C-alpha positions as CSV (number, residue, x, y, z in Angstrom):
1,M,0.0,0.0,0.0
2,T,1.5,3.4,-1.0
3,H,1.6,6.3,1.3
4,K,-0.1,8.4,-1.3
5,L,-3.1,6.1,-1.4
6,T,-3.3,6.1,2.4
7,N,-3.1,9.9,2.6
8,F,-5.7,10.2,-0.1
9,L,-8.2,8.2,1.9
10,K,-7.4,9.9,5.2
11,N,-8.1,13.3,3.7
12,K,-11.0,12.3,1.6
13,P,-14.1,14.2,2.7
14,I,-16.2,11.2,3.7
15,P,-18.8,12.1,6.4
16,Q,-18.3,9.7,9.2
17,R,-19.6,9.7,12.8
18,I,-18.0,6.5,14.2
19,N,-18.4,5.4,17.7
20,A,-16.5,2.5,19.3
21,R,-16.8,0.9,22.7
22,I,-15.1,-2.0,24.3
23,K,-16.8,-4.4,26.8
24,F,-15.0,-6.8,29.1
25,I,-17.0,-10.0,29.3
26,G,-17.2,-11.5,32.8
27,L,-15.6,-8.5,34.5
28,D,-16.7,-8.5,38.2
29,D,-17.6,-4.9,38.8
30,S,-17.4,-5.2,42.5
31,I,-13.8,-6.3,42.3
32,S,-12.8,-3.8,39.6
33,G,-14.4,-1.0,41.6
34,V,-16.2,0.5,38.6
35,G,-19.8,0.7,37.9
36,E,-19.6,-0.5,34.3
37,S,-17.5,-2.8,32.1
38,D,-18.2,-0.9,28.9
39,F,-15.7,1.8,27.9
40,S,-15.1,4.3,25.0
41,V,-12.4,3.5,22.5
42,Y,-10.2,6.4,21.5
43,K,-7.9,4.7,19.0
44,L,-7.9,1.3,17.2
45,E,-5.2,-0.3,15.1
46,G,-5.2,-4.0,14.0
47,Y,-4.4,-6.6,11.5
48,S,-6.1,-9.8,10.4
49,S,-5.2,-12.3,7.7
50,V,-6.3,-15.7,6.3
51,D,-2.8,-16.8,7.1
52,S,-2.5,-15.7,10.7
53,Y,-4.5,-14.9,13.8
54,Y,-5.9,-11.4,14.3
55,K,-4.5,-8.8,16.7
56,F,-5.8,-5.3,17.7
57,N,-4.1,-2.5,19.7
58,I,-6.7,-0.3,21.4
59,L,-6.6,2.9,23.4
60,M,-9.6,3.0,25.7
61,V,-10.9,5.7,28.1
62,S,-12.3,5.2,31.5
63,D,-13.7,7.6,34.1
64,Y,-12.3,5.3,36.8
65,D,-9.1,3.6,37.8
66,L,-9.2,0.0,36.7
67,V,-7.5,-3.0,38.4
68,I,-5.6,-4.3,35.4
69,E,-4.9,-7.7,36.8
70,D,-8.7,-8.3,36.9
71,I,-9.0,-7.6,33.2
72,V,-6.0,-9.4,31.6
73,D,-7.0,-12.6,29.7
74,L,-10.8,-11.8,29.9
75,E,-12.9,-12.1,26.8
76,C,-13.9,-8.8,25.4
77,C,-15.8,-7.3,22.5
78,V,-15.2,-4.0,20.6
79,R,-18.3,-2.6,18.9
80,V,-17.8,-0.1,16.1
81,R,-20.8,1.7,14.7
82,D,-21.5,4.4,12.2
83,E,-23.9,6.9,13.8
84,I,-24.9,8.2,10.3
85,N,-25.6,4.7,8.9
86,S,-26.7,2.3,11.6
87,L,-26.4,-0.7,9.3
88,N,-22.7,0.0,9.0
89,K,-21.2,-1.7,12.1
90,K,-18.6,-4.1,13.2
91,E,-17.9,-6.3,16.2
92,I,-14.5,-7.7,17.2
93,Y,-14.3,-10.5,19.7
94,G,-11.1,-11.6,21.4
95,R,-9.2,-11.9,24.6
96,V,-7.3,-9.2,26.5
97,F,-3.7,-10.4,26.1
98,K,-2.3,-7.2,27.6
99,I,-3.6,-4.1,29.4
100,K,-1.4,-1.2,30.2
101,E,-1.9,2.1,32.1
102,Y,-1.2,4.5,29.3
103,S,-1.9,8.1,30.4
104,V,-4.2,10.5,32.1
105,V,-6.1,13.1,30.2
106,G,-7.9,15.5,32.5
107,S,-10.1,13.4,34.7
108,K,-10.0,10.4,32.4
109,R,-7.7,7.4,32.4
110,V,-6.4,6.0,29.2
111,Y,-5.5,2.3,28.9
112,E,-3.8,0.4,26.1
113,V,-5.4,-2.9,25.5
114,V,-4.1,-5.7,23.2
115,L,-6.9,-7.8,21.9
116,V,-6.0,-11.1,20.3
117,S,-7.5,-14.1,18.8
118,P,-7.5,-17.2,21.1
119,L,-5.0,-18.7,18.6
120,H,-2.4,-16.2,19.8
121,Y,-2.2,-18.2,23.1
122,L,-1.3,-21.3,21.0
123,S,1.8,-19.4,19.8
124,L,3.3,-19.1,23.3
125,N,3.9,-22.7,24.1
126,K,6.5,-25.1,22.8
127,R,5.8,-28.8,22.5
128,Y,7.2,-32.1,21.2
129,E,4.8,-34.8,19.9
130,I,4.6,-37.5,17.4
131,Y,1.4,-38.1,15.5
132,M,1.1,-41.5,13.7
133,D,-1.3,-42.6,11.1
134,K,-3.2,-39.3,11.2
135,S,-4.2,-36.9,8.4
136,V,-3.6,-33.2,8.6
137,K,-7.2,-32.5,9.5
138,D,-7.0,-35.2,12.3
139,I,-3.9,-33.6,13.7
140,I,-5.3,-30.1,13.7
141,S,-8.5,-31.3,15.3
142,I,-6.7,-33.1,18.1
143,I,-4.6,-30.0,18.9
144,L,-7.4,-27.5,18.8
145,G,-9.8,-29.8,20.6
146,R,-7.5,-29.5,23.7
147,Y,-8.3,-25.8,23.9
148,K,-12.1,-25.9,23.4
149,A,-12.9,-25.6,27.1
150,L,-10.0,-23.3,27.9
151,L,-10.2,-20.8,25.1
152,G,-13.6,-21.6,23.5
153,I,-12.0,-22.6,20.2
154,D,-14.5,-24.5,17.9
155,L,-13.1,-26.1,14.7
156,V,-15.2,-26.8,11.6
157,L,-13.7,-29.1,9.0
158,K,-14.5,-28.3,5.4
159,V,-11.9,-30.4,3.7
160,D,-12.3,-33.4,1.4
161,N,-11.0,-36.4,3.3
162,L,-10.0,-38.1,0.1
163,K,-7.7,-35.3,-0.9
164,Y,-5.6,-35.4,2.2
165,P,-4.1,-38.8,2.9
166,I,-3.2,-40.4,6.2
167,R,0.3,-39.4,7.2
168,H,2.4,-42.3,8.4
169,Y,4.5,-40.1,10.8
170,T,4.3,-36.4,11.6
171,T,6.4,-34.8,14.3
172,Q,5.9,-31.5,16.2
173,Y,9.4,-30.7,17.3
174,A,10.2,-27.7,19.5
175,Q,7.3,-25.8,17.9
176,S,4.3,-24.0,19.4
177,D,0.9,-25.5,18.6
178,Y,0.1,-22.5,16.4
179,E,3.4,-22.7,14.5
180,F,2.9,-26.4,13.9
181,I,-0.7,-26.0,12.7
182,K,0.4,-23.1,10.4
183,M,3.2,-25.2,9.0
184,L,0.8,-28.1,8.2
185,C,-1.7,-25.7,6.6
186,E,1.0,-24.2,4.4
187,E,2.3,-27.6,3.3
188,E,-1.2,-28.7,2.3
189,G,-2.4,-25.4,0.8
190,L,-5.1,-24.9,3.5
191,V,-6.2,-21.9,5.6
192,L,-7.8,-21.5,9.0
193,L,-10.5,-18.9,8.6
194,S,-11.9,-17.1,11.7
195,D,-14.8,-14.7,11.8
196,Y,-14.2,-12.5,14.8
197,S,-17.6,-10.8,14.4
198,S,-19.9,-13.8,13.9
199,N,-22.2,-15.6,16.2
200,N,-19.4,-18.0,16.8
201,P,-16.4,-15.6,17.1
202,Y,-13.9,-18.2,18.1
203,G,-15.0,-20.6,15.4
204,L,-12.3,-21.7,13.0
205,V,-12.9,-23.2,9.5
206,L,-10.2,-25.4,8.1
207,C,-10.6,-25.3,4.3
208,E,-9.3,-24.3,0.9
209,L,-9.8,-20.6,0.6
210,N,-11.3,-20.5,-2.9
211,E,-14.0,-23.0,-2.0
212,H,-15.1,-21.6,1.3
213,A,-14.5,-17.9,1.4
214,V,-17.6,-16.3,2.8
215,S,-19.6,-14.4,0.1
216,C,-20.5,-10.8,1.1
217,E,-22.3,-7.9,-0.4
218,G,-20.3,-5.5,-2.5
219,I,-18.0,-3.0,-0.8
220,E,-17.0,0.4,-1.9
221,A,-13.2,0.8,-2.1
222,S,-10.4,2.3,-4.0
223,F,-8.2,-0.5,-5.4
224,F,-5.3,-1.0,-7.7
225,A,-4.0,-4.3,-9.2
226,S,-0.4,-5.3,-9.5
227,K,1.4,-8.1,-11.3
228,K,4.9,-9.4,-11.0
229,F,6.6,-12.5,-12.3
230,A,6.4,-15.4,-10.0
231,L,7.8,-18.8,-10.9
232,S,5.2,-21.5,-11.1
233,N,7.0,-24.2,-13.1
234,Y,7.8,-26.8,-10.4
235,S,9.6,-30.1,-11.1
236,E,9.4,-32.5,-8.2
237,D,10.8,-36.0,-7.5
238,F,10.9,-38.5,-4.8
239,Y,13.1,-41.5,-3.9
240,D,10.9,-44.4,-2.8
241,Y,13.1,-46.8,-1.0
242,L,10.5,-49.5,-1.5
243,K,10.7,-49.0,-5.2
244,P,14.1,-47.5,-5.8
245,S,14.2,-48.1,-9.6
246,V,10.9,-46.3,-10.3
247,D,11.2,-42.8,-11.8
248,M,8.6,-40.6,-10.1
249,Q,9.5,-37.2,-11.5
250,T,6.6,-34.9,-12.3
251,T,6.2,-31.3,-13.5
252,H,3.4,-28.8,-13.3
253,G,2.9,-25.1,-13.9
254,K,4.8,-24.5,-17.2
255,N,1.7,-23.1,-18.8
256,L,-0.4,-22.2,-15.8
257,E,-2.8,-19.4,-16.6
258,F,-6.3,-18.0,-15.6
259,D,-8.9,-15.9,-17.4
260,T,-7.8,-12.6,-15.8
261,Y,-4.4,-10.9,-16.0
262,K,-3.1,-13.3,-18.6
263,D,0.6,-13.6,-19.3
264,N,2.2,-11.8,-22.2
265,S,4.6,-13.7,-24.5
266,N,7.7,-12.8,-22.5
267,T,6.1,-13.9,-19.2
268,K,4.9,-17.1,-20.8
269,Q,8.4,-17.9,-22.0
270,L,9.9,-17.2,-18.6
271,R,7.2,-19.3,-16.9
272,H,7.9,-22.1,-19.2
273,D,11.7,-22.1,-19.1
274,L,12.5,-21.2,-15.4
275,Q,12.0,-24.2,-13.2
276,Y,12.0,-24.8,-9.5
277,E,13.3,-28.3,-8.6
278,I,12.3,-30.1,-5.4
279,L,13.3,-33.5,-4.1
280,R,10.6,-34.4,-1.6
281,D,11.7,-36.0,1.6
282,R,8.4,-37.8,2.2
283,L,5.1,-38.8,0.6
284,E,2.1,-40.8,1.6
285,L,-0.2,-43.2,-0.1
286,Y,-2.7,-41.1,-1.9
287,D,-5.4,-43.2,-3.6
288,G,-3.0,-46.1,-3.1
289,S,0.0,-44.4,-4.8
290,N,3.0,-42.3,-3.7
291,A,3.2,-40.9,-7.3
292,K,-0.3,-39.5,-7.0
293,D,0.6,-37.7,-3.7
294,L,3.7,-36.3,-5.5
295,K,1.5,-35.0,-8.3
296,R,-0.9,-33.4,-5.7
297,Y,1.9,-31.6,-4.0
298,N,3.4,-30.5,-7.3
299,E,0.1,-28.9,-8.3
300,I,-0.2,-27.1,-4.9
301,D,3.4,-25.7,-5.2
302,A,2.7,-24.5,-8.7
303,Q,-0.5,-22.8,-7.6
304,R,1.3,-21.3,-4.6
305,G,3.9,-19.8,-6.9
306,Y,1.4,-18.3,-9.3
307,S,-1.0,-16.9,-6.6
308,S,1.8,-14.6,-5.4
309,S,2.1,-12.9,-8.8
310,I,-1.1,-10.9,-8.9
311,K,-2.5,-8.8,-6.1
312,V,-5.4,-6.3,-5.8
313,D,-4.6,-3.9,-3.0
314,G,-6.8,-1.0,-1.8
315,V,-8.4,1.0,0.9
316,S,-12.0,1.2,2.2
317,Y,-13.9,3.0,4.9
318,E,-16.6,0.4,5.2
319,L,-16.8,-1.5,8.5
320,S,-17.8,-4.8,6.9
321,M,-14.4,-5.2,5.3
322,R,-12.4,-8.2,6.8
323,D,-10.2,-11.0,5.6
324,G,-11.5,-14.4,4.3
325,I,-14.5,-12.9,2.4
326,S,-15.4,-13.1,-1.3
327,V,-16.7,-9.7,-2.4
328,V,-17.1,-7.4,-5.4
329,L,-15.1,-4.3,-4.9
330,N,-16.8,-1.2,-6.3
331,D,-14.5,1.8,-7.1
332,T,-16.9,4.7,-7.8
333,K,-14.1,7.1,-8.7
334,L,-12.6,4.9,-11.4
335,L,-15.9,3.2,-12.3
336,Q,-14.6,-0.3,-12.0
337,E,-15.5,-3.5,-10.2
338,K,-13.5,-6.5,-9.3
339,E,-14.5,-9.7,-7.6
340,V,-11.8,-10.7,-5.2
341,I,-11.1,-12.7,-2.1
342,I,-9.7,-10.6,0.8
343,L,-6.4,-12.0,2.1
344,S,-5.4,-9.5,4.8
345,V,-6.7,-6.2,6.3
346,E,-5.0,-3.5,8.3
347,Y,-7.4,-1.5,10.5
348,Q,-7.1,2.1,11.7
349,G,-9.7,4.0,13.7
350,F,-9.6,7.3,15.5
351,F,-12.5,8.3,17.7
352,P,-11.8,11.7,19.3
353,N,-15.2,11.9,20.9
354,A,-14.0,9.3,23.4
355,L,-12.3,12.2,25.2
356,D,-14.4,15.2,24.1
357,E,-17.1,16.2,21.8
358,Y,-16.3,16.5,18.1
359,K,-14.4,19.5,17.1
360,E,-15.9,21.4,14.2
361,D,-12.7,21.0,12.0
362,D,-12.6,17.2,12.6
363,K,-16.2,16.4,11.7
364,D,-15.4,15.7,8.0
365,K,-12.2,13.8,8.6
366,T,-12.1,10.0,8.1
367,Q,-12.2,8.3,11.5
368,Y,-12.1,4.7,10.3
369,F,-10.5,3.1,7.3
370,V,-8.8,-0.1,6.3
371,Q,-6.0,-1.1,3.9
372,F,-6.4,-4.5,2.3
373,S,-4.7,-7.0,0.0
374,S,-6.6,-9.5,-2.1
375,I,-6.5,-11.9,-5.0
376,V,-8.8,-12.2,-8.0
377,K,-11.4,-14.7,-7.2
378,D,-10.7,-17.1,-10.1
379,H,-7.0,-17.4,-9.1
380,I,-6.4,-20.4,-6.8
381,Y,-4.9,-19.2,-3.5
382,R,-2.3,-21.3,-1.6
383,P,-0.7,-19.8,1.5
384,Y,3.0,-18.8,1.1
385,K,5.4,-21.0,3.2
386,T,6.5,-18.9,6.2
387,I,7.3,-21.7,8.6
388,T,10.4,-23.7,8.1
389,K,10.1,-27.3,9.1
390,P,12.5,-28.2,11.9
391,R,15.6,-30.0,10.8
392,I,17.9,-32.0,12.9
393,S,21.5,-32.1,11.7
394,S,22.8,-34.2,14.5
395,V,21.7,-37.5,16.1
396,Q,19.5,-38.5,19.0
397,T,19.0,-41.6,21.0
398,A,15.8,-43.6,21.6
399,I,14.6,-46.7,23.4
400,V,13.4,-49.7,21.4
401,S,9.8,-50.7,22.2
402,K,7.3,-53.2,21.0
403,G,4.3,-51.0,20.8
404,D,3.9,-49.6,24.3
405,N,6.0,-47.5,26.7
406,N,6.6,-50.3,29.2
407,T,9.9,-51.5,27.8
408,K,11.5,-53.0,30.9
409,D,8.9,-55.8,31.2
410,S,9.6,-56.8,27.5
411,A,13.3,-56.3,27.6
412,N,15.3,-58.4,25.2
413,E,12.3,-59.3,23.1
414,I,12.3,-58.7,19.3
415,D,9.7,-56.6,17.6
416,V,10.2,-56.2,13.8
417,N,8.1,-55.9,10.7
418,H,8.7,-57.5,7.3
419,L,11.0,-54.7,6.2
420,G,13.3,-55.1,9.1
421,E,12.1,-51.9,10.7
422,I,11.6,-51.5,14.5
423,R,9.7,-49.2,16.8
424,V,11.2,-46.8,19.3
425,I,10.3,-44.3,22.0
426,M,11.8,-40.8,21.4
427,H,13.0,-39.1,24.5
428,F,11.7,-35.7,23.3
429,D,8.0,-36.7,23.3
430,Y,6.5,-36.0,26.7
431,N,3.7,-38.6,26.2
432,R,6.3,-41.3,25.5
433,P,4.3,-43.0,22.7
434,T,6.0,-45.7,20.7
435,S,6.8,-44.6,17.2
436,C,5.8,-46.3,14.0
437,Y,8.2,-48.8,12.4
438,I,11.3,-46.9,11.3
439,P,14.2,-48.1,9.1
440,L,17.3,-49.8,10.6
441,S,20.6,-49.4,8.9
442,N,23.1,-52.3,8.7
443,I,26.8,-52.5,7.9
444,Y,26.0,-54.3,4.7
445,S,22.8,-54.6,2.6
446,G,22.1,-56.0,-0.8
447,D,19.6,-58.0,-2.9
448,N,19.1,-61.1,-0.8
449,Y,22.4,-60.6,1.0
450,G,23.8,-58.5,3.8
451,A,24.2,-58.3,7.5
452,R,21.5,-58.0,10.2
453,F,21.6,-57.2,13.9
454,L,18.1,-56.3,15.3
455,P,18.1,-54.2,18.4
456,R,16.1,-55.7,21.2
457,V,13.3,-54.1,23.2
458,N,14.6,-51.7,25.9
459,S,17.9,-51.3,24.1
460,E,19.1,-47.7,23.5
461,V,19.7,-46.9,19.8
462,I,21.2,-43.9,17.9
463,V,18.7,-42.2,15.6
464,S,19.6,-40.0,12.7
465,Y,17.4,-38.2,10.2
466,I,17.4,-38.5,6.4
467,N,18.2,-35.1,5.0
468,G,17.6,-33.8,8.5
469,D,13.9,-34.4,8.2
470,I,12.3,-34.9,11.6
471,D,9.7,-37.1,10.0
472,R,12.3,-39.5,8.5
473,P,14.2,-41.1,11.4
474,I,16.6,-43.9,10.7
475,I,18.5,-46.1,13.3
476,I,22.2,-46.1,12.7
477,G,23.6,-47.7,15.9
478,S,23.1,-48.6,19.5
479,L,24.5,-47.8,22.9
480,H,24.9,-49.4,26.3
481,N,23.4,-47.5,29.2
482,G,22.8,-47.7,33.0
483,E,20.3,-50.6,32.5
484,N,21.9,-52.3,29.5
485,K,25.4,-52.8,30.7
486,I,28.5,-54.0,28.8
487,P,29.0,-57.8,29.0
488,Y,32.5,-57.8,30.5
489,P,34.0,-55.3,32.9
490,L,36.2,-52.5,31.7
491,P,39.0,-51.6,31.7
492,Q,39.9,-55.2,32.9
493,T,38.9,-56.7,29.5
494,K,39.9,-53.8,27.3
495,T,41.9,-56.1,25.0
496,Q,38.8,-58.2,24.2
497,S,36.5,-57.5,21.2
498,Y,33.4,-59.5,20.7
499,I,30.0,-60.1,19.2
500,K,27.7,-61.5,21.9
501,T,24.0,-62.2,21.4
502,Q,21.3,-63.2,23.9
503,T,18.9,-66.1,23.8
504,T,15.3,-64.7,23.7
505,P,13.3,-65.4,25.6
506,Q,16.1,-66.0,28.1
507,Y,16.3,-69.3,30.1
508,Q,15.2,-69.1,33.7
509,D,18.2,-71.0,35.2
510,K,21.1,-70.0,33.0
511,E,22.3,-67.4,30.6
512,G,22.0,-68.4,26.9
513,Y,24.1,-66.7,24.3
514,N,26.2,-67.1,21.2
515,E,29.5,-65.4,21.0
516,I,32.5,-64.6,18.9
517,L,35.3,-63.2,21.1
518,F,38.7,-61.9,20.1
519,E,41.4,-61.6,22.8
520,D,44.3,-59.4,21.7
521,K,46.4,-59.4,24.9
522,P,50.1,-60.1,24.0
523,N,51.0,-63.8,24.3
524,N,47.4,-64.6,25.1
525,E,45.8,-63.8,21.7
526,Q,42.8,-66.0,21.1
527,L,39.7,-66.4,19.0
528,N,36.7,-68.0,20.8
529,L,33.6,-69.2,19.1
530,R,30.6,-70.2,21.4
531,A,27.4,-71.7,20.2
532,Q,24.6,-72.0,22.8
533,K,23.2,-75.0,21.0
534,D,24.1,-76.2,17.5
535,H,27.0,-75.2,15.3
536,S,26.7,-75.7,11.5
537,V,29.4,-75.2,8.9
538,L,28.7,-75.6,5.1
539,V,31.7,-75.5,2.7
540,L,30.7,-75.9,-0.9
541,N,34.3,-76.6,-2.1
542,N,37.6,-77.1,-0.3
543,S,38.3,-76.6,3.4
544,N,41.8,-76.3,4.7
545,E,42.9,-76.2,8.3
546,T,46.4,-75.6,9.5
547,I,47.3,-75.9,13.2
548,Q,50.9,-75.0,14.0
549,N,50.9,-76.5,17.5
550,N,48.5,-78.8,19.3
551,K,44.8,-79.5,18.8
552,T,42.4,-81.0,21.4
553,K,38.9,-82.1,20.6
554,F,36.3,-83.1,23.1
555,V,32.9,-84.4,22.1
556,Q,30.5,-84.9,25.0
557,N,28.3,-87.5,23.3
558,N,28.5,-88.9,19.8
559,E,30.5,-88.0,16.7
560,K,29.6,-89.1,13.1
561,N,31.7,-88.5,10.1
562,T,30.6,-89.3,6.5
563,I,33.1,-89.0,3.6
564,K,31.7,-89.7,0.2
565,G,35.1,-89.9,-1.5
566,N,38.5,-90.8,-0.2
567,Q,40.2,-90.1,3.1
568,T,43.9,-89.8,3.6
569,T,45.5,-89.4,7.0
570,H,49.2,-88.8,7.4
571,I,50.7,-89.0,10.9
572,H,54.4,-88.1,11.0
573,K,55.0,-89.6,14.4
574,N,52.9,-91.8,16.6
575,K,49.1,-92.4,16.9
576,S,47.5,-93.6,20.1
577,E,43.8,-94.5,20.0
578,T,41.8,-95.7,23.0
579,I,38.2,-97.1,22.7
580,N,36.6,-97.8,26.1
581,I,33.9,-100.2,24.8
582,A,33.7,-101.5,21.3
583,S,34.9,-100.6,17.8
584,D,33.2,-101.7,14.6
585,L,34.9,-101.5,11.2
586,T,33.1,-102.2,8.0
587,I,34.9,-102.1,4.7
588,G,32.9,-102.6,1.5
589,A,35.8,-103.8,-0.7
590,G,39.5,-104.3,-0.1
591,Y,41.4,-103.6,3.1
592,Q,45.2,-103.2,3.3
593,V,47.4,-102.4,6.2
594,S,51.1,-101.7,5.8
595,V,53.4,-101.6,8.8
596,G,57.0,-100.5,8.3
597,A,58.3,-102.2,11.5
598,G,56.6,-104.3,14.1
599,K,52.9,-104.7,14.7
600,N,51.5,-105.9,18.0
601,E,47.9,-106.8,18.6
602,S,46.6,-107.7,22.0
603,V,43.1,-109.1,22.6
604,G,42.0,-109.5,26.2
605,G,39.2,-111.9,25.4
606,S,38.2,-113.8,22.2
607,S,39.2,-113.0,18.7
608,T,37.2,-114.3,15.7
609,E,38.1,-113.9,12.1
610,Q,35.8,-115.0,9.2
611,V,36.9,-115.1,5.6
612,G,34.3,-115.8,3.0
613,V,36.4,-117.2,0.3
614,I,40.2,-117.2,0.4
615,K,42.7,-115.9,3.0
616,H,46.3,-115.6,1.9
617,T,49.1,-114.9,4.3
618,T,52.7,-114.4,3.3
619,V,55.5,-114.2,5.9
620,G,59.1,-113.5,4.9
621,Q,61.1,-115.5,7.5
622,R,59.1,-117.3,10.2
623,Y,55.4,-117.7,11.0
624,E,54.5,-119.1,14.4
625,I,51.2,-120.0,16.0
626,K,51.3,-120.8,19.7
627,V,48.6,-121.8,22.0
628,G,49.8,-122.7,25.5
629,N,52.3,-125.7,25.1
630,S,51.3,-126.3,21.5
631,S,52.8,-124.5,18.5
632,I,53.1,-124.6,14.8
633,V,56.2,-123.0,13.3
634,M,56.9,-122.4,9.6
635,T,60.2,-121.1,8.4
636,S,61.4,-119.7,5.1
637,D,63.6,-122.8,4.5
638,G,60.5,-125.0,4.2
639,K,60.4,-126.5,7.6
640,I,57.1,-127.0,9.4
641,I,57.2,-127.9,13.0
642,I,54.0,-129.0,14.8
643,Q,54.5,-129.5,18.5
644,G,52.1,-130.6,21.2
645,S,51.6,-133.1,23.9
646,Q,49.1,-134.8,21.7
647,V,48.8,-134.3,18.0
648,A,45.8,-135.8,16.2
649,V,45.3,-135.9,12.5
650,I,41.8,-136.9,11.7
651,G,40.3,-137.3,8.2
652,S,36.7,-138.5,8.0
653,K,37.5,-140.2,4.6
654,H,41.2,-140.2,3.8
655,V,44.5,-139.0,5.2
656,E,47.4,-138.9,2.8
657,I,51.1,-138.4,3.8
658,K,53.3,-138.0,0.9
659,S,57.1,-137.5,1.0
660,E,60.4,-139.1,-0.2
661,L,61.1,-140.1,3.4
662,V,58.6,-140.5,6.1
663,D,59.7,-141.3,9.7
664,I,57.1,-142.4,12.1
665,N,58.4,-143.1,15.6
């Protein structure tokens, strides 16, 4: 708004007789010490917008001293009326955020009052909260619902549920409730409309402005249009880690245009060629597709860019002018009309009769006027982004949960979804809700290969944020803490490194765990492998084992070895084998034993040998069989000596002795 235009309206000879009074609702007159709670207004300045809460600074006059502590935070109403035209009036409802003893003029006391929308109080707090599986309208309803009794806020939802998908995870992080709500509205292209003069002055309407701006009768105003180039060509993309190979890039706004204030050829070329690129951090399933949600945001951003290019600004002295209305502006001086939606209004009122009667030279001066900014009605309005989403450039820690905040009773349990994601409790959220499932990084990940260590319930994990986005947490590590202590005391075991797991659920009478432990103490270096139950090794080709000193093997129960091919064992020195009970040896084909020197075989009981067909024994020098006092001796020179106290040769059919010489004694 130019100063020339403002000065023009101030000095314009518009006959006005404006009266304004302020009433404090609920003021206890007996406590305040006054006989009334309705006071004259001397001066009024204020601002209201479809993008923010309204606020008015008021100088009021009282014939009595007021107890300011009785008035602060009360509801109040300012009534502005044109005494010439009784139909031209305005009411402003709000709360007294501040009252100040301003000055004394004669016998009258002047106070400064700051009147605000109840939403102003929501800008004073700071909160941390995680909202899971909620749409934007759900989140805003939850927050404002908390203040219905306290501040009288009443929310009306006029949004299409199908156009605003459920958000998987939305975080309010070190933001006031108002700042968080405003950020969500800006992201989704929505506004919170309030009508401070209606039957429901604290009612708020969540909506798209073009669809739900309140239609009003025409207003006389002086107005001027302006147009500037604003980029509307947006190219947006998104990396979907569930579908990393899918190209989702989409573009909108290259040729965006409406029926009024059309682009010239130069503007069209600029709009087409200049592009704003965005890589979105997050999307939701909109109509079952992330790509559709990307397209939805792409259109909102393009419309946001274009809506800032054309404005209709002006001034008016009519009391009915306010933000959020759809109205036809009538400029009687320039003989022009324009149908617009009012975006913001600055109010100025001066009422000298609050202190004294009208002065003759002031009677024709403008006492009340507004400056406003608007858009042409057929242009889609999207609020400009003024709230920067919180970013976290560092890491935080969290506690692993399984869906509730009682983690100690479920300690060491495993809660995981099909994507390997786990749930945690963030320290910053006062309500300590469990989060949705969030991704877990690993040291190595690939297509059907990688490494995996799932943090257990009640473990403390390190949380980072993808691109710093508070709504995209990812677990990158874990920590020991006062409850989850290190397995082995430090610094006594400082030379040990290990991977130690825990049986879950844990045994009642013992500690179950698997472990790989490395001991790096000089002269005590060791690698320990512990399997709580079974140990399996699969080698698809060769396996080589070299032990440069001794090897000891202990098997508590049984051992079974199966070798499908050949086995070769080479022992450079001695072999000692002890079998306490029995030994069975089965050989499917041949069996050969070669002994370089002596071979001794001792059998404590019986020895039985059975040969199915032929047995052949060859001895180089002497072969001797001895049983007690009997013996058979065969030597290499051909002698056979059979010796015994009795020797019987029995043939059931025939015994033949054949030699050149036979001696029988």
